VOGU-3710 file (C-alpha; in Angstrom, 3 decimals, decimal comma):
1> migwdmgaal> 36,522/-18,563/14,264  35,915/-19,862/10,775  32,192/-19,392/10,400  28,717/-20,274/11,555  26,907/-23,585/11,648  24,571/-22,830/8,736  22,241/-25,708/9,600  21,698/-24,236/13,046  21,304/-20,727/11,622  18,686/-21,945/9,133
11> algqalgvpp> 16,858/-23,791/11,929  16,868/-20,628/14,043  15,435/-18,659/11,124  12,728/-21,279/10,654  11,863/-21,107/14,359  11,543/-17,341/14,013  9,282/-17,693/10,977  11,814/-16,487/8,405  11,497/-18,363/5,098  14,529/-20,575/4,338
21> ivmaellpgi> 15,130/-18,866/0,990  15,454/-15,511/2,764  17,845/-16,973/5,341  19,914/-18,611/2,601  20,190/-15,274/0,817  21,068/-13,155/3,862  23,214/-15,421/6,037  26,422/-15,548/3,958  26,801/-11,755/3,952  25,944/-11,423/7,630
31> eavmvlklhe> 28,337/-14,238/8,511  31,196/-12,682/6,532  30,861/-9,345/8,336  30,523/-11,036/11,732  33,669/-13,130/11,233  35,625/-10,084/10,007  34,558/-7,979/12,989  35,307/-10,780/15,435  38,830/-11,157/14,036  39,355/-7,376/14,190
41> hmesers> 38,215/-7,383/17,814  40,512/-10,274/18,706  43,477/-8,528/17,083  42,767/-5,256/18,904  42,755/-7,089/22,249  46,245/-8,461/21,552  47,701/-4,972/21,194
//
């Protein structure tokens, strides 16, 4: 996995009533942690 579809993530935030500026500020950090954890999980399953 490389990352999220930011357009879809922003649309989801809008549907939930979260202002786009807040989503734009928070999403990159959340995405980075999610991708890191997913890769760690995938590596642990290989062992």
